[in-house]
MMTF fields as JSON, N, C-alpha, C and O atoms, coordinates in Angstrom:
{
  "mmtfVersion": "1.0.0",
  "mmtfProducer": "UNKNOWN",
  "numBonds": 391,
  "numAtoms": 392,
  "numGroups": 98,
  "numChains": 1,
  "numModels": 1,
  "chainsPerModel": [1],
  "groupsPerChain": [98],
  "chainIdList": ["A"],
  "bondAtomList": [4, 2, 8, 6, 12, 10, 16, 14, 20, 18, 24, 22, 28, 26, 32, 30, 36, 34, 40, 38, 44, 42, 48, 46, 52, 50, 56, 54, 60, 58, 64, 62, 68, 66, 72, 70, 76, 74, 80, 78, 84, 82, 88, 86, 92, 90, 96, 94, 100, 98, 104, 102, 108, 106, 112, 110, 116, 114, 120, 118, 124, 122, 128, 126, 132, 130, 136, 134, 140, 138, 144, 142, 148, 146, 152, 150, 156, 154, 160, 158, 164, 162, 168, 166, 172, 170, 176, 174, 180, 178, 184, 182, 188, 186, 192, 190, 196, 194, 200, 198, 204, 202, 208, 206, 212, 210, 216, 214, 220, 218, 224, 222, 228, 226, 232, 230, 236, 234, 240, 238, 244, 242, 248, 246, 252, 250, 256, 254, 260, 258, 264, 262, 268, 266, 272, 270, 276, 274, 280, 278, 284, 282, 288, 286, 292, 290, 296, 294, 300, 298, 304, 302, 308, 306, 312, 310, 316, 314, 320, 318, 324, 322, 328, 326, 332, 330, 336, 334, 340, 338, 344, 342, 348, 346, 352, 350, 356, 354, 360, 358, 364, 362, 368, 366, 372, 370, 376, 374, 380, 378, 384, 382, 388, 386],
  "bondOrderList": [1, 1, 1, 1, 1, 1, 1, 1, 1, 1, 1, 1, 1, 1, 1, 1, 1, 1, 1, 1, 1, 1, 1, 1, 1, 1, 1, 1, 1, 1, 1, 1, 1, 1, 1, 1, 1, 1, 1, 1, 1, 1, 1, 1, 1, 1, 1, 1, 1, 1, 1, 1, 1, 1, 1, 1, 1, 1, 1, 1, 1, 1, 1, 1, 1, 1, 1, 1, 1, 1, 1, 1, 1, 1, 1, 1, 1, 1, 1, 1, 1, 1, 1, 1, 1, 1, 1, 1, 1, 1, 1, 1, 1, 1, 1, 1, 1],
  "groupList": [{"groupName": "UNK", "atomNameList": ["N", "CA", "C", "O"], "elementList": ["N", "C", "C", "O"], "formalChargeList": [0, 0, 0, 0], "bondAtomList": [1, 0, 2, 1, 3, 2], "bondOrderList": [1, 1, 2], "singleLetterCode": "X", "chemCompType": "L-PEPTIDE LINKING"}],
  "groupTypeList": [0, 0, 0, 0, 0, 0, 0, 0, 0, 0, 0, 0, 0, 0, 0, 0, 0, 0, 0, 0, 0, 0, 0, 0, 0, 0, 0, 0, 0, 0, 0, 0, 0, 0, 0, 0, 0, 0, 0, 0, 0, 0, 0, 0, 0, 0, 0, 0, 0, 0, 0, 0, 0, 0, 0, 0, 0, 0, 0, 0, 0, 0, 0, 0, 0, 0, 0, 0, 0, 0, 0, 0, 0, 0, 0, 0, 0, 0, 0, 0, 0, 0, 0, 0, 0, 0, 0, 0, 0, 0, 0, 0, 0, 0, 0, 0, 0, 0],
  "groupIdList": [1, 2, 3, 4, 5, 6, 7, 8, 9, 10, 11, 12, 13, 14, 15, 16, 17, 18, 19, 20, 21, 22, 23, 24, 25, 26, 27, 28, 29, 30, 31, 32, 33, 34, 35, 36, 37, 38, 39, 40, 41, 42, 43, 44, 45, 46, 47, 48, 49, 50, 51, 52, 53, 54, 55, 56, 57, 58, 59, 60, 61, 62, 63, 64, 65, 66, 67, 68, 69, 70, 71, 72, 73, 74, 75, 76, 77, 78, 79, 80, 81, 82, 83, 84, 85, 86, 87, 88, 89, 90, 91, 92, 93, 94, 95, 96, 97, 98],
  "secStructList": [7, 2, 2, 2, 2, 2, 2, 2, 2, 2, 2, 2, 2, 2, 2, 2, 2, 2, 2, 2, 2, 2, 1, 7, 7, 7, 3, 3, 3, 3, 3, 3, 3, 3, 3, 7, 7, 7, 3, 3, 3, 3, 6, 6, 3, 3, 3, 3, 3, 3, 3, 3, 3, 3, 3, 3, 1, 7, 7, 7, 1, 7, 7, 2, 2, 2, 2, 2, 2, 2, 2, 2, 2, 2, 2, 7, 7, 3, 3, 3, 3, 3, 3, 6, 6, 3, 3, 7, 7, 2, 2, 2, 2, 2, 2, 2, 2, 7],
  "xCoordList": [96.22, 96.722, 97.683, 97.674, 98.499, 99.468, 98.717, 99.128, 97.648, 96.91, 96.301, 96.284, 95.813, 95.265, 96.349, 96.073, 97.52, 98.589, 99.042, 99.29, 99.149, 99.464, 98.399, 98.718, 97.166, 96.059, 96.036, 95.764, 96.316, 96.37, 97.517, 97.37, 98.637, 99.774, 99.532, 99.872, 98.922, 98.601, 97.586, 97.689, 96.617, 95.616, 96.234, 95.895, 97.156, 97.761, 98.673, 98.766, 99.326, 100.105, 99.205, 99.53, 98.074, 97.165, 96.578, 96.337, 96.343, 95.79, 96.806, 96.454, 98.071, 99.127, 99.255, 99.5, 99.087, 99.188, 97.969, 98.117, 96.811, 95.623, 95.809, 95.449, 96.336, 96.536, 97.584, 97.445, 98.602, 99.631, 99.016, 99.391, 98.061, 97.476, 96.492, 96.186, 96.003, 95.079, 95.719, 95.026, 97.005, 97.762, 97.86, 98.512, 97.208, 97.223, 98.441, 98.919, 98.968, 100.149, 99.949, 100.903, 98.685, 98.367, 98.06, 97.964, 97.906, 97.514, 96.665, 96.768, 95.838, 95.0, 94.714, 94.805, 94.364, 93.942, 93.017, 93.096, 92.172, 91.349, 91.734, 92.014, 91.734, 92.095, 90.956, 89.949, 91.094, 90.074, 89.901, 88.798, 91.072, 91.107, 91.821, 92.678, 91.476, 92.142, 93.589, 93.952, 94.427, 95.829, 96.15, 95.474, 97.21, 97.636, 98.872, 99.39, 99.298, 100.425, 99.962, 98.905, 100.769, 100.381, 100.969, 100.227, 102.294, 102.955, 103.773, 104.293, 103.879, 104.646, 105.312, 104.653, 106.611, 107.278, 107.574, 108.278, 107.041, 107.257, 107.715, 106.989, 108.906, 109.472, 109.453, 109.166, 109.761, 109.827, 108.517, 108.516, 107.423, 106.099, 105.739, 105.927, 105.241, 104.806, 103.284, 102.471, 102.916, 101.563, 101.111, 101.763, 100.027, 99.488, 98.218, 97.313, 98.168, 97.028, 96.253, 96.823, 94.919, 93.999, 92.923, 92.14, 92.864, 91.836, 92.112, 93.158, 91.207, 91.392, 91.621, 91.452, 92.004, 92.271, 93.688, 94.094, 94.429, 95.76, 95.797, 95.2, 96.547, 96.645, 98.106, 98.822, 98.514, 99.792, 99.534, 98.917, 99.998, 99.761, 100.566, 100.125, 101.706, 102.536, 103.238, 103.95, 103.023, 103.716, 104.505, 104.223, 105.489, 106.305, 105.576, 104.62, 106.047, 105.408, 105.971, 106.774, 105.562, 106.02, 104.807, 103.676, 105.019, 103.879, 102.937, 103.365, 101.646, 100.679, 100.544, 100.363, 100.626, 100.47, 101.609, 101.389, 102.786, 103.949, 103.719, 103.986, 103.24, 103.01, 101.886, 101.982, 100.851, 99.773, 100.281, 99.931, 101.126, 101.62, 102.58, 102.603, 103.354, 104.239, 103.47, 103.8, 102.414, 101.549, 100.793, 100.64, 100.337, 99.582, 100.461, 99.98, 101.746, 102.639, 102.887, 103.134, 102.832, 103.076, 101.814, 101.873, 100.662, 99.455, 98.334, 97.415, 98.365, 97.308, 96.409, 96.699, 95.351, 94.457, 93.912, 93.466, 93.966, 93.515, 92.144, 91.948, 91.229, 89.86, 89.594, 88.618, 90.41, 90.333, 91.68, 92.434, 92.013, 93.313, 93.226, 92.708, 93.733, 93.814, 95.238, 95.831, 95.782, 97.165, 97.329, 97.113, 97.703, 97.922, 96.689, 96.815, 95.511, 94.27, 93.582, 92.457, 94.227, 93.619, 93.124, 93.798, 91.957, 91.389, 91.363, 90.969, 91.777, 91.831, 90.447, 89.594, 90.19, 88.939, 89.127, 90.195, 88.109, 88.13, 89.232, 89.879, 89.436, 90.501, 91.883, 92.688, 92.156, 93.445, 93.6, 94.701, 92.513, 92.601, 92.936, 93.753, 92.311, 92.594, 94.056, 94.663, 94.632, 96.034, 96.914, 97.948, 96.531, 97.286, 97.345, 98.375, 96.226, 96.134, 96.644, 96.786, 96.93, 97.419, 98.78, 99.297],
  "yCoordList": [43.92, 43.482, 44.531, 44.79, 45.126, 46.109, 47.345, 47.905, 47.754, 48.924, 48.615, 49.48, 47.41, 47.017, 47.11, 47.617, 46.642, 46.664, 48.089, 48.415, 48.937, 50.319, 51.013, 51.786, 50.735, 51.329, 50.852, 51.644, 49.575, 49.03, 49.633, 49.959, 49.782, 50.401, 51.854, 52.28, 52.604, 54.005, 54.093, 54.967, 53.214, 53.205, 52.903, 53.533, 51.921, 51.58, 52.723, 52.922, 53.449, 54.638, 55.719, 56.3, 55.954, 56.975, 56.56, 57.426, 55.33, 54.858, 55.04, 55.391, 54.795, 55.0, 56.442, 56.725, 57.373, 58.792, 59.201, 60.014, 58.684, 59.014, 58.524, 59.257, 57.354, 56.826, 57.64, 57.831, 58.117, 58.956, 60.245, 60.698, 60.849, 62.083, 61.831, 62.78, 60.632, 60.379, 60.293, 60.414, 60.089, 60.048, 61.465, 62.318, 61.714, 63.079, 63.291, 62.364, 64.495, 64.857, 66.115, 66.75, 66.44, 67.632, 67.292, 66.122, 68.314, 68.123, 69.274, 70.384, 69.037, 70.071, 69.765, 68.617, 70.818, 70.546, 71.69, 72.801, 71.419, 72.436, 72.476, 71.449, 73.669, 73.858, 74.203, 74.736, 73.905, 74.223, 75.718, 76.24, 76.4, 77.907, 78.475, 77.815, 79.71, 80.387, 80.618, 80.787, 80.625, 80.938, 82.225, 82.616, 82.91, 84.11, 83.85, 84.758, 82.598, 82.232, 82.199, 81.649, 82.802, 82.789, 81.577, 80.818, 81.384, 80.273, 79.512, 80.099, 78.248, 77.389, 76.306, 75.677, 76.071, 75.014, 73.856, 74.013, 72.703, 71.469, 70.422, 70.097, 69.875, 68.841, 69.142, 68.265, 70.396, 70.835, 71.23, 71.688, 71.07, 71.413, 72.812, 73.115, 73.632, 74.976, 74.944, 74.777, 75.103, 75.14, 76.566, 77.383, 76.906, 78.246, 78.191, 77.403, 79.069, 79.071, 80.359, 81.428, 80.237, 81.389, 81.038, 80.118, 81.769, 81.502, 80.153, 79.978, 79.231, 77.888, 76.797, 75.615, 77.169, 76.199, 76.394, 77.519, 75.307, 75.304, 74.267, 73.194, 74.655, 73.728, 73.747, 74.737, 72.605, 72.483, 71.853, 70.793, 72.497, 72.024, 70.691, 69.829, 70.587, 69.37, 69.007, 69.819, 67.801, 67.268, 66.005, 65.35, 65.695, 64.523, 63.264, 63.329, 62.122, 60.812, 60.394, 59.464, 61.066, 60.748, 60.263, 60.477, 59.605, 59.108, 60.245, 61.254, 60.068, 61.105, 61.416, 62.577, 60.427, 60.674, 61.518, 62.328, 61.348, 62.207, 63.64, 64.592, 63.793, 65.145, 65.848, 67.045, 65.133, 65.699, 66.213, 67.316, 65.385, 65.756, 66.961, 67.802, 67.028, 68.189, 69.455, 70.5, 69.376, 70.551, 70.927, 72.112, 69.967, 70.218, 70.904, 71.773, 70.53, 71.165, 72.614, 73.423, 72.965, 74.353, 75.218, 76.432, 74.575, 75.347, 75.163, 75.981, 74.134, 73.896, 72.72, 72.002, 72.517, 71.33, 71.257, 72.25, 70.063, 69.806, 69.133, 68.146, 69.628, 69.054, 68.272, 67.524, 68.414, 67.663, 67.602, 68.573, 66.476, 66.329, 65.42, 64.307, 65.888, 65.072, 65.145, 66.22, 63.966, 63.946, 62.942, 61.74, 63.457, 62.595, 61.765, 60.608, 62.354, 61.684, 60.915, 60.457, 60.746, 60.027, 61.011, 61.997, 60.758, 61.654, 60.953, 59.791, 61.645, 61.063, 60.936, 61.783, 59.842, 59.652, 60.178, 60.685, 60.054, 60.62, 60.051, 60.772, 58.768, 58.067, 58.639, 58.942, 58.785, 59.314, 60.756, 61.183, 61.526, 62.92, 62.985, 63.803, 62.137, 62.111, 61.778, 62.361, 60.848, 60.479, 61.644, 61.883, 62.365, 63.48, 64.624, 65.278, 64.839, 65.872, 65.479, 66.326, 64.187, 63.725, 64.247, 63.943],
  "zCoordList": [-105.307, -104.038, -103.462, -102.259, -104.317, -103.864, -103.302, -102.286, -103.947, -103.49, -102.115, -101.24, -101.925, -100.618, -99.506, -98.419, -99.774, -98.798, -98.473, -97.312, -99.501, -99.248, -98.4, -97.497, -98.693, -97.945, -96.503, -95.601, -96.266, -94.918, -94.14, -92.962, -94.778, -94.121, -93.707, -92.603, -94.654, -94.324, -93.206, -92.345, -93.203, -92.134, -90.782, -89.781, -90.755, -89.474, -88.939, -87.728, -89.829, -89.442, -88.801, -87.766, -89.458, -88.936, -87.604, -86.763, -87.377, -86.124, -85.008, -83.882, -85.332, -84.317, -83.88, -82.708, -84.842, -84.549, -83.707, -82.795, -83.974, -83.166, -81.759, -80.838, -81.512, -80.199, -79.456, -78.248, -80.105, -79.473, -78.931, -77.849, -79.68, -79.256, -78.076, -77.355, -77.859, -76.802, -75.434, -74.424, -75.378, -74.098, -73.568, -74.169, -72.436, -71.828, -71.012, -70.359, -71.024, -70.315, -69.457, -69.008, -69.252, -68.419, -66.993, -66.623, -66.198, -64.797, -64.307, -64.83, -63.327, -62.742, -61.281, -60.846, -60.516, -59.159, -58.705, -59.23, -57.761, -57.155, -55.645, -55.027, -55.107, -53.685, -52.824, -53.29, -51.54, -50.572, -50.421, -50.26, -50.482, -50.319, -51.511, -52.099, -51.884, -53.011, -52.674, -51.511, -53.717, -53.554, -54.247, -55.198, -53.763, -54.38, -55.308, -55.959, -55.327, -56.234, -57.634, -57.945, -58.517, -59.905, -60.634, -61.257, -60.564, -61.179, -60.148, -59.2, -60.331, -59.443, -60.273, -61.101, -60.071, -60.859, -59.93, -58.932, -60.255, -59.491, -60.457, -61.397, -60.262, -61.062, -62.542, -63.357, -62.896, -64.247, -64.895, -66.038, -64.215, -64.728, -64.221, -63.043, -65.081, -64.705, -64.397, -65.307, -63.132, -62.694, -62.642, -61.992, -63.294, -63.24, -62.445, -62.721, -61.424, -60.499, -60.658, -60.878, -60.541, -60.572, -59.6, -59.839, -58.476, -57.479, -56.801, -56.175, -56.919, -56.282, -57.341, -57.039, -58.578, -59.598, -60.147, -60.439, -60.283, -60.865, -61.979, -61.9, -63.043, -64.187, -64.681, -64.534, -65.273, -65.958, -67.33, -67.428, -68.355, -69.684, -69.969, -70.729, -69.349, -69.566, -68.254, -67.662, -67.833, -66.641, -67.022, -68.025, -66.195, -66.458, -65.993, -65.22, -66.483, -66.093, -64.752, -64.673, -63.714, -62.358, -61.576, -62.012, -60.414, -59.634, -59.239, -58.677, -59.541, -59.275, -57.784, -57.418, -56.935, -55.525, -54.966, -54.065, -55.468, -55.017, -55.502, -54.769, -56.694, -57.251, -56.471, -56.2, -56.118, -55.369, -54.001, -53.581, -53.301, -52.008, -52.084, -51.186, -53.148, -53.293, -53.525, -52.964, -54.373, -54.605, -53.322, -53.026, -52.585, -51.41, -50.367, -49.64, -50.278, -49.301, -49.653, -48.758, -50.907, -51.342, -51.4, -51.2, -51.679, -51.936, -50.941, -50.912, -50.129, -49.171, -49.54, -50.496, -48.815, -49.002, -50.432, -51.008, -50.966, -52.338, -52.336, -51.627, -53.085, -53.127, -54.416, -54.474, -55.426, -56.636, -57.311, -57.258, -57.953, -58.581, -59.767, -59.671, -60.9, -62.1, -62.662, -62.741, -63.057, -63.464, -64.632, -64.474, -65.762, -66.95, -67.323, -67.724, -67.192, -67.554, -66.476, -66.677, -65.3, -64.18, -63.157, -62.859, -62.616, -61.617, -60.248, -60.16, -59.192, -57.865, -57.324, -57.588, -56.534, -55.844, -54.396, -54.054, -53.577, -52.234, -51.366, -50.606, -51.485, -50.712, -51.101, -50.221, -52.378, -52.84, -52.434, -52.084, -52.472, -52.008, -50.503, -50.078, -49.727, -48.288, -48.016, -47.117, -48.78, -48.643, -49.055, -48.431, -50.079, -50.548, -49.488, -49.323, -48.79, -47.797, -46.449, -45.567, -46.263, -44.92, -44.566, -43.491]
}
């Protein structure tokens, strides 16, 4: 019985670690036009841009719509946006670019 309890405890600890790794903390966007900006810091996140694609390896847990609008104001029209694992649809992109 003791071996079973130790095994169950170990398994539950490993499952918790796997779930923690599944939470995404990155961000990305695509632009309508290429940008010449290399790096941009928005709310503590370093966005690296190359051509019409920008990525951030780690972003804060802030509202995605606000982040999209801040980036749009600095970089121009956004054609695609993903933030912490969620991808914007056409309606959200239109609101971001408004």
